[in-house]
C-alpha positions as CSV (number, residue, x, y, z in Angstrom):
1,S,-35.0,-59.3,145.6
2,V,-32.4,-61.9,146.4
3,L,-34.8,-63.6,148.8
4,I,-37.8,-64.1,147.1
5,M,-35.6,-65.7,144.4
6,V,-33.7,-68.0,146.8
7,I,-37.4,-69.1,148.4
8,D,-38.6,-69.8,145.0
9,K,-35.7,-71.8,144.4
10,I,-36.1,-73.7,147.7
11,V,-40.0,-74.4,147.0
12,T,-39.2,-75.9,143.4
13,G,-36.6,-78.1,144.9
14,I,-39.1,-79.4,147.7
15,S,-41.9,-79.9,145.4
16,L,-39.8,-81.7,142.9
17,K,-38.3,-83.8,145.3
18,I,-42.2,-84.5,147.0
19,R,-42.8,-85.5,143.1
20,K,-40.0,-88.0,143.3
21,I,-40.9,-89.4,146.8
22,F,-44.5,-89.9,146.2
23,D,-46.9,-90.9,143.7
24,V,-47.2,-88.7,140.7
25,S,-51.1,-88.4,141.8
26,Y,-50.3,-86.5,144.7
27,K,-50.8,-82.8,143.9
28,V,-48.1,-80.3,145.2
29,Y,-49.5,-76.6,145.5
30,D,-47.0,-73.9,146.6
31,D,-49.5,-71.4,148.2
32,N,-52.4,-71.5,150.9
33,V,-55.4,-71.3,148.5
34,Q,-57.3,-74.7,149.1
35,Q,-60.2,-74.1,146.8
36,G,-60.5,-77.0,144.4
37,M,-57.6,-78.9,145.6
38,E,-57.1,-82.5,144.9
39,K,-56.3,-85.0,147.9
40,P,-53.8,-86.5,148.4
41,C,-51.8,-83.6,148.2
42,F,-49.5,-80.9,150.0
43,F,-49.0,-77.1,150.5
44,I,-45.5,-75.7,150.7
45,N,-45.8,-72.6,152.6
46,Y,-42.9,-70.6,153.5
47,L,-43.5,-69.3,157.2
48,D,-40.4,-66.8,157.9
49,G,-36.8,-66.4,158.3
50,N,-33.8,-64.8,160.1
51,E,-30.3,-63.7,159.2
52,N,-27.5,-63.9,161.6
53,R,-23.8,-62.2,160.7
54,D,-21.4,-65.1,160.3
55,I,-18.1,-65.0,162.7
56,G,-15.0,-64.2,160.5
57,I,-12.9,-61.9,158.6
58,N,-15.3,-61.0,155.8
59,K,-17.9,-58.9,157.2
60,K,-20.3,-59.7,154.6
61,N,-21.0,-63.5,155.3
62,Y,-24.2,-63.9,156.6
63,I,-26.3,-67.6,157.7
64,D,-30.0,-66.9,156.7
65,I,-32.2,-69.9,158.1
66,L,-35.5,-70.2,156.0
67,H,-38.7,-71.9,158.0
68,F,-41.0,-73.9,156.0
69,D,-44.3,-75.7,156.7
70,I,-45.3,-78.3,154.1
71,T,-49.1,-79.2,155.0
72,G,-50.3,-82.7,153.9
73,F,-53.9,-83.8,153.2
74,S,-54.4,-87.5,152.7
75,K,-57.1,-89.1,150.9
76,N,-59.5,-89.9,153.7
77,D,-57.7,-87.5,156.6
78,D,-56.9,-90.4,158.2
79,T,-54.0,-90.4,161.1
80,P,-52.1,-93.8,159.8
81,S,-51.8,-92.1,156.5
82,L,-50.8,-88.8,157.5
83,M,-48.2,-90.7,159.8
84,E,-46.6,-92.7,156.6
85,M,-46.6,-89.2,154.5
86,A,-44.9,-87.4,157.7
87,D,-42.2,-90.1,157.5
88,K,-41.7,-90.2,153.8
89,L,-41.0,-86.1,154.2
90,Y,-37.9,-86.9,156.2
91,D,-36.4,-87.6,152.9
92,L,-36.5,-84.2,152.1
93,E,-33.4,-83.7,154.4
94,Y,-31.4,-83.2,151.3
95,I,-32.8,-81.3,147.8
96,T,-31.6,-79.9,144.7
97,L,-32.2,-76.5,143.9
98,T,-32.7,-75.3,140.3
99,N,-29.1,-74.3,139.7
100,N,-28.2,-78.0,140.8
101,A,-27.1,-76.9,144.3
102,L,-27.6,-79.3,147.0
103,I,-28.8,-78.1,150.4
104,R,-29.6,-79.9,153.6
105,A,-32.0,-79.3,156.0
106,D,-31.1,-78.1,159.0
107,K,-34.2,-79.3,161.6
108,M,-37.3,-81.2,160.5
109,Q,-40.3,-82.0,162.9
110,S,-43.6,-83.1,162.0
111,K,-47.1,-82.8,163.6
112,I,-50.7,-84.0,162.9
113,E,-53.4,-81.9,164.3
114,D,-57.2,-82.2,163.3
115,G,-56.3,-84.6,160.1
116,V,-53.9,-82.5,158.8
117,L,-50.1,-82.9,158.5
118,H,-47.6,-80.0,159.2
119,F,-44.1,-81.1,158.6
120,F,-41.9,-78.2,159.6
121,I,-38.6,-78.2,157.5
122,D,-35.7,-75.6,158.2
123,Y,-32.9,-74.7,155.4
124,K,-29.8,-72.8,156.8
125,L,-27.9,-71.2,153.9
126,F,-24.5,-69.4,154.0
127,I,-24.9,-66.0,151.7
128,C,-22.1,-63.6,150.8
129,K,-23.2,-60.3,150.1
130,G,-21.4,-57.6,147.9
131,E,-17.7,-57.8,147.2
132,N,-14.9,-57.9,149.6
133,D,-13.5,-54.2,150.1
134,N,-10.1,-55.4,149.9
135,T,-7.7,-52.4,150.2
136,Q,-5.0,-52.9,147.6
137,M,-1.5,-51.1,148.5
138,N,0.1,-50.1,145.1
139,N,4.1,-49.9,144.6
140,Y,4.5,-51.3,148.2
141,D,7.9,-52.7,148.7
142,L,8.8,-54.4,151.7
143,N,12.5,-55.1,152.5
144,G,13.8,-57.3,155.7
145,E,16.9,-58.7,157.0
146,V,17.5,-60.6,160.2
147,K,19.5,-58.9,163.0
148,K,22.5,-60.6,163.9
149,D,23.6,-60.9,167.2
150,G,27.1,-59.2,167.9
């Protein structure tokens, strides 16, 4: 589906940006499988999303908000390292997708819990579904004149 393709593009964009922000030695995983993981590392998890119809003439415009949790593990699970990682992840405000589109995060929040960083980030996308159903009038002529006061 289109949503899965969009999510994949965002995950790839996040992953590429994390590799730019952090040392190349940081691994980036895009699923929850933590067996054999190498620290320091990040996991990119799509949480959920919601969709709202955009206000306007075209009833096929939607706003999708996609929620992600980037889970970070430092080398020694120490809080100062996790705080530094969280601070750097705010650079994910802008990411470039595989089609070179630039998108901006709508909301970002970090939380450290039990030696693990959770960086929550939302991306808001404007989607147009389908084509416009504009009705065309064939051979329609309009003539008008200004009424003159007597």
